[in-house]
C-alpha positions in Angstrom: 85.1 94.8 75.5 86.1 98.4 76.2 84.3 101.2 78.3 84.8 104.6 78.2 84.0 106.4 81.1 84.1 110.5 80.7 83.7 113.4 82.9 84.3 111.7 86.2 85.2 112.9 89.2 87.6 110.6 90.6 88.3 110.2 94.3 90.9 107.7 95.1 94.3 106.9 96.6 96.4 107.5 93.6 94.1 109.7 91.5 91.7 112.4 92.3 90.6 115.1 89.8 87.9 114.9 86.7 89.4 112.7 84.1 88.1 110.2 81.6 89.0 106.4 82.5 89.5 104.0 79.6 88.8 100.5 80.4 89.8 97.5 78.1 89.4 93.8 79.0 89.6 93.9 82.7 92.3 96.5 83.4 92.2 100.5 83.8 94.3 101.3 80.7 94.3 104.8 80.6 93.6 107.8 82.9 93.6 110.7 81.2 91.9 113.8 79.2 91.9 111.8 76.1 88.5 110.9 74.4 89.1 107.0 73.1 86.5 105.4 71.0 85.3 102.6 72.8 82.3 99.7 72.8 80.3 101.4 76.0 81.0 105.2 76.5 79.3 106.6 79.9 79.1 110.2 80.7 79.8 110.7 84.5 79.2 114.5 84.5 78.3 115.4 88.0 78.9 112.0 89.4 81.6 110.4 91.4 83.9 107.7 90.5 85.5 106.0 93.3 87.4 102.3 93.7 85.1 99.3 93.9 84.5 98.7 97.9 86.5 96.0 99.5 84.5 94.5 102.4 86.1 92.0 104.5 83.4 90.9 106.4 80.4 89.4 105.2 78.6 85.9 105.6 76.9 85.1 102.7 74.9 82.2 104.6 75.3 79.3 101.9 75.7 76.3 102.0 73.2 75.7 105.1 71.4 78.6 105.7 69.9 79.4 102.5 66.4 80.8 103.7 68.7 83.7 105.1 71.0 84.4 102.1 72.5 82.6 99.0 75.7 83.3 97.0 73.7 84.9 94.5 71.4 87.1 96.4 74.9 88.3 98.7 76.5 89.2 95.3 73.5 91.0 93.8 73.4 93.1 97.2 76.9 93.5 97.0 77.0 95.2 93.3 74.0 97.3 94.2 76.1 98.8 97.5 79.3 99.4 95.1 81.2 96.3 96.8 83.3 94.3 94.1 85.4 92.2 96.7 84.1 90.2 99.7 85.6 88.5 102.5 83.1 85.6 103.3 83.2 84.3 106.8 83.1 80.4 107.5 79.8 80.2 109.7 78.0 78.2 107.3 76.7 74.5 107.8 79.0 72.6 107.3 81.7 75.2 108.2 84.2 76.2 105.4 86.8 74.3 107.0 87.7 72.1 104.4 88.9 72.4 100.5 85.5 70.7 99.3 83.2 73.4 100.8 85.5 76.0 100.0 85.8 74.9 96.7 81.9 75.2 96.5 81.7 78.6 97.5 84.4 79.8 95.3 83.2 77.7 92.3 79.5 78.9 92.6 80.7 82.6 93.1 82.4 82.4 90.0 79.4 80.6 88.2 77.3 83.7 89.3 80.0 86.2 88.3 79.2 89.2 89.8 81.5 90.5 92.9 84.7 88.9 93.6 85.0 86.4 97.0 87.8 85.5 98.9 86.7 82.7 101.1 88.0 83.1 104.8 88.5 79.1 106.2 87.9 78.6 109.8 90.9 78.3 112.0 89.9 75.5 113.9 88.0 72.4 113.0 84.5 73.0 112.7 84.8 76.6 114.4 84.6 74.6 117.7 88.2 76.2 119.3 89.5 72.8 120.1 91.3 71.3 117.4 93.6 73.3 114.9 93.1 73.2 111.1 95.6 72.5 108.7 96.1 76.1 107.8 99.4 75.0 105.8 97.4 72.9 103.4 94.6 75.6 103.1 97.4 78.2 101.9 99.0 75.7 99.7 95.4 76.1 97.8 95.5 79.6 98.1 94.1 80.8 101.3 95.8 83.2 103.7 93.2 84.8 106.0 91.6 82.3 108.4 88.7 83.1 111.2 86.5 81.2 113.4 84.0 84.4 112.9 81.7 85.0 115.7 83.5 81.8 117.7 86.4 83.5 119.6 89.3 81.6 119.6 89.4 81.0 123.4 92.3 78.6 123.6 95.5 80.7 123.8 97.8 77.4 122.7 95.6 77.1 119.7 95.8 81.2 118.9 99.4 80.9 119.7 100.2 77.9 117.2 97.6 79.4 114.4 99.8 82.7 114.7 103.0 80.6 114.5 101.7 78.9 111.5 100.5 81.6 109.3 103.6 83.8 110.0 105.2 81.3 107.6 103.6 82.6 104.7 102.1 86.4 105.7 98.8 84.9 106.3 96.2 86.7 108.8 94.1 85.3 111.6 90.8 87.1 112.0 89.6 87.3 115.9 85.8 88.1 117.2 87.4 89.1 120.7 84.9 88.3 123.5 84.7 86.8 127.1 81.2 85.9 127.8 82.1 85.9 131.4 82.3 89.5 131.3 79.4 90.3 128.9 77.8 93.2 130.6 81.3 95.0 131.5 83.8 97.2 129.1 86.1 94.6 129.1 84.3 91.9 127.6 86.1 92.6 124.3 89.4 93.9 125.6 90.5 91.1 127.6 91.1 89.3 124.5 92.1 92.1 122.3 95.2 92.6 124.7 95.8 88.7 124.5 95.8 88.8 120.9 98.3 91.6 120.7 100.5 90.2 123.3 100.7 87.2 121.1 101.4 89.1 117.8 104.1 90.8 119.7 105.3 87.7 120.7 105.1 85.8 117.5 105.6 88.7 115.3 102.2 87.3 113.2 99.6 89.4 111.6 96.3 89.6 113.9 93.3 91.3 112.5 90.9 92.5 115.1 87.5 91.9 114.0 84.5 94.6 114.2 85.6 96.5 117.5 83.6 98.2 119.7 84.9 99.7 123.0 87.0 102.3 124.0 89.6 100.2 125.9 90.0 98.1 122.8 91.2 101.0 120.6 93.4 102.5 123.7 95.3 98.7 123.1 95.2 99.4 119.2 97.0 102.8 119.8 99.3 100.8 122.1 100.0 98.3 119.5 100.2 100.6 116.5 102.7 102.8 118.4 104.9 99.9 119.1 104.8 98.5 115.5 103.0 95.3 116.8 101.5 93.4 113.7 98.1 94.0 114.6 95.1 95.7 112.5 91.4 96.1 113.1 88.1 96.8 111.8 85.2 98.6 112.9 81.4 98.3 111.3 79.8 101.2 109.6 76.9 100.5 112.2 78.9 101.0 115.2 79.4 104.8 113.9 75.9 105.2 112.8 73.7 103.9 115.1 72.2 104.6 118.3 72.3 101.9 121.0 68.4 100.6 121.7 68.1 97.4 123.8 64.4 97.4 122.9 64.8 96.9 118.8 66.1 93.6 117.5 66.8 95.3 114.1 69.4 96.9 116.2 70.7 93.6 118.0 74.3 93.0 116.7 77.4 91.4 118.4 79.2 93.2 119.7 76.5 95.4 120.6 75.9 98.9 119.6 78.0 101.5 121.5 76.3 104.2 124.0 76.8 107.8 122.4 80.2 108.8 124.2 81.9 105.7 123.1 80.6 106.1 119.6 82.2 109.5 119.6 85.6 108.3 120.9 85.4 105.8 118.3 84.7 108.4 115.2 87.4 110.9 116.8 89.9 108.0 116.7 89.2 106.5 113.2 93.0 107.0 112.4 93.7 103.9 114.6 91.2 102.0 113.0 92.4 100.3 109.7 89.1 99.5 107.8 85.4 99.8 107.7 83.2 96.6 107.2 79.8 95.9 106.9 79.7 92.7 108.8 76.8 91.8 106.9 74.7 89.6 108.7 71.0 88.6 106.8 68.4 86.7 109.0 65.0 86.4 108.0 62.1 88.8 109.0 60.5 85.7 111.1 63.8 85.8 113.4 64.0 89.5 113.7 60.8 89.9 114.6 61.4 87.9 117.8 61.5 89.6 120.9 65.0 91.4 121.6 66.5 88.8 123.8 65.7 86.0 121.6 66.4 87.4 118.1 69.7 86.6 116.3 72.5 89.2 116.0 73.1 91.1 112.9 72.5 93.8 110.4 72.3 93.1 106.7 74.6 95.7 105.2 75.5 95.1 101.7 72.8 97.0 99.9 73.5 100.0 101.8 77.4 100.1 101.9 78.2 103.1 100.0 75.2 105.1 101.5 76.1 104.2 104.9 79.6 105.4 104.3 78.7 108.5 102.7 76.3 109.3 105.4 79.4 108.9 107.9 81.2 111.5 105.7 78.6 114.0 105.9 77.5 113.3 109.3 80.6 114.0 111.0 81.8 116.0 108.4 85.1 113.3 107.7 86.8 114.2 104.4 85.4 112.0 101.7 88.7 110.9 100.4 89.6 109.8 103.9 86.5 107.7 104.5 86.9 106.0 100.7 90.5 104.6 101.5 89.1 103.2 104.7 87.0 101.0 102.4 89.5 100.5 99.4 92.9 101.2 99.5 93.1 100.4 103.0 91.7 97.0 103.0 93.8 96.0 99.9 97.1 97.1 101.9 96.4 95.5 105.1 95.2 91.9 103.2 97.7 92.4 100.6 95.4 92.3 97.7 97.0 93.2 94.3 96.2 95.8 92.0 92.4 96.5 93.6 91.4 99.2 95.7 92.8 102.0 93.8 92.1 103.7 90.5 95.5 103.7 88.8 96.6 102.5 85.3 97.1 98.9 85.4 94.9 98.1 87.8 91.6 95.7 87.6 88.7 97.7 86.5 87.0 97.2 90.1 85.2 100.8 90.0 81.8 102.3 91.2 80.0 105.2 89.4 77.9 107.5 92.7 75.6 110.2 92.7 76.2 112.2 95.3 73.0 114.3 95.3 70.7 111.6 95.6 69.6 109.3 98.6 69.6 105.6 99.0 67.2 104.0 96.8 65.7 101.6 99.4 66.2 98.4 97.4 67.5 95.7 99.0 68.7 92.8 96.8 69.6 90.8 99.8 67.3 88.1 101.3 68.0 90.1 104.7 65.2 93.0 105.0 66.8 93.5 108.4 68.1 96.9 108.0 67.3 99.5 110.7 68.3 102.2 108.5 65.2 104.9 107.0 67.4 107.3 105.1 70.9 107.2 104.0 72.7 109.7 101.8 74.5 108.7 98.3 73.4 106.3 95.8 75.2 103.6 93.4 74.5 104.1 89.8 77.2 101.9 88.1 79.3 99.2 89.6 82.2 97.5 87.0 84.0 94.4 87.9 86.9 93.5 86.1 85.9 95.6 83.6 82.4 94.1 83.2 79.1 96.0 84.3 77.7 94.3 86.8 75.1 96.8 88.2 73.8 99.8 86.3 71.2 102.5 87.3 69.8 105.4 84.5 71.9 108.1 84.7 
């Protein structure tokens, strides 16, 4: 199967401008002004072509919480939002802490055959933080990134040992930094960020700080980067777009949304934040209809990924290519993902065609309808994964 996307205004790390993109099998074969014969020809005049979005922090809920989301509904939401690669967190039931569960998730996603997934196994057994998982054995089976997801790795010794283990194969520990003893104070997050940076500095292993949300945390990240410590971080687009509201359960998320001053600081210091993620956390409407205190944390985000990113660009007048790199080129670089995250000859044909003149279509393919947004700019009209069209709107 060959595809020609002609007259595409390309925005990517390596290629920018109006070109024709010729795809054959699963690769980008040629980017030029040439017109070649193809099985499918798409005229992308007045549309923008970006690399497939890489979202390294998502929850697909299966197995165990299929009433919130299934792998199939999550991946349908992903291609709708322009996401072609997903890092999938281990907070399933049972937890993704063993090869049997990991293989189940991987095989099911391959059978559904929409976006690609990268299952992220738990650092500790059952995500309890008490006993280190066999990271070496998991790595032998192809896994390089590990996280206990919403459960912070409290035990300093376990975190130290985990980092010493993963540095042997250039792996990454992704940690949710939170100290609940200081839950109402500014340092609730940064205390653990500081510890993780120190452990990264000592072990020379790669720590990735999940969804940072405070000024203190970002100041520590600045310190780490200025001292060449092997630490990276992410932020969710929710923390850049939404205003704090302790009365709206749809806006309840962990870490909590920042106040206006903190949000402004985070936006002004995006240079120090490596990547932007959705932290896709689908819940049933019944759960989110509970009062704020009892409602679960989390916002469904895959369906709206591209519109949310484009809205950030427009709202804060941030260069579009700069913001696109935060969700394509940068995650590929941080997680050492080969031949994706860019529009370049020889790369996998993971690409997304978007219409910047239209708004979010308000369709939600995810089971999680817990989305507090009303209007977002930009619309995905075509998502190609591995050279195959996985989502298409009438152009």
